[in-house]
C-alpha angles and dihedrals in degrees: 000000000000124000093265091054091048091049092050093047094049093048091049091049093048091046088055090051092048092047091059098050124109124227092262090056091049087055095043121110114263123204090265103096110250096005129109123207086269093058092048092049091047089050094049093048097040094101089055099053134062113272128198114273095246094058095079089048091051093049090048093052089048093051110137094012106099096186091053093045089052089051094050091050092045093054089047094052094048090046094051096041088057096052110025116080117239090242091056092050088052093048093049090055096046097041090051098045089120098037115120114233134151132187114249111288090008141101138223090282088058088048091054093048089049092054096046096045094049093045088054089050086064103036100042092047091050092044092239111170098237131129122195103240112261096244089058093047091049091057090057100038096044090049096053113125125187094245088055092051092045090053090074093053096226113153108231097163111149094006130114114203107216122186116215094197101046135035093255138119137164132198130002133268136046109016117247103191131196146111113318092244089052093051090051087054089054090054089052092055098252122144109225129217114263119279097035099097134047128197142072091290098043093109092059090067099034121099 
């Protein structure tokens, strides 16, 4: 499967999950601090929906300023979550499963990572029993580079991330064990629900 096929499969799977959620789940917190399921879904689908004319200008002015970019994206997600019905967000994701898009400065692999991570922000927070297929997780985990891990600012000094569902580990030190997708969320700075991680330092990364 090439990267476009992986992207399309992941978007369709996530659309199916979202389509089955109730109103309470759409309004439940995600693992993205300050965002509910609605805001995350709005953020994922933003490239596939019309946006205000001033959005592109704001993003251009924010170029190179990560904090400002994040603020613009946060405002957009909150605005769209408040006005776009959940059904339209699901449709935007499903209808654009095969649409090429990449984050600024990124490529299709970055777009795939973006979809998987934000999908996990929703499903893990809600306790949805879904595992990202192993071939998709492999693409992300095998492509991890130290600079990408450092981008999220998580201190993993003295910790070895050790997956219990894949032959994968990262770092050296005291083992922190869990599903590969949960360890990916640790790298991304998310705090997981209780019971997802095992090891001496599990509490550091648990909500």
